[in-house]
C-alpha angles and dihedrals in degrees: 000000000000122000119224111238115251092240096043113143134195118273096250090226122143132227090208092254098051149336112315094216122108113253092238092056092052091048093051092049094052092045088054096051098037094107095052097035100101100045090043091053090055093048099045092045090053085242093301097114097092091053092049089049091053091055090052095048093047090050091059088067094209118180129204109292092019127137133227141181120216113198121202084014095175111185091354105253097132091045091051091050090050090050090052089054093048092050132211094320095046128102129218128179121197118199126190136167093222118081088197092058093044092051090056092048092048092050094045097048102029091122096060114093114213092031115103133173126199138172110248148140118262089215093055105029118197091236139109121240118276095003102134139054092220142005125206137187122188121194092337108093094080089059094059120100091221118033095187093050089050092055092043091055092049091048091048090054094052127078121245108281092024125124135251117197133185124191113190143159112258140190102257121217104189123098089236089062097053093094092050090049091051090047092050098045098040110023102037094064089048092052088048092054091049089053091051093250102096097143094049093053092043085056089052091058093045093048091053091050089053096045116107122258117267091255091057093048088054089053091050091051090053090048087053089060102262121138135204089032115182138157141194136191124240128204094012093319099301087128131025129210113208120193131188139167129231107237124232113272 
């Protein structure tokens, strides 16, 4: 009988419609890396992650008193930025599969009224229909076992006319992006090994390689019922920001 290594990570393979990994495996991996998640994000993004996050939050178009849902919220940075946009009377809910991630977010932002974090499944969100003005997911869609269902749940949770946004790492095609691609494929696994999480960050690279092209993600969003779907690349296309609107019912 073989014993699974302590730091074993999912394969990162895709079924074509979603990540092939079991949900429990993904949860365990993110629990394990929760403490190093934020500094690692800065390092592996070549310090671009805060800028990408600003684009996402601006795209939500929240007004004072607005409400937003952040799926796969991680340590809560996107949710906190959305709450800042919505102001003192706004409401933001962050949902994540990993109790370890949620515990960090809860501890970090415990003093902010209107900002809540819960453990939950992106494919069965703990939300009522049409509750939020916008829903976001940053670097989490490629971890879901069913991309379309993920977008459907976000769309269900947002009011008609509200926005659904997805920020995700992509496989860039431009010459400008060749350095970032080399950095991501070669340096990110090395940084992961130095941080003692080599398998988790090797999974990250494999999951990006298996993630659908931006054009296909736009099609999946439309299949999930979203309209006015569009996308754009950031930093030479190393990440893409997809945006869609919930139609009137």
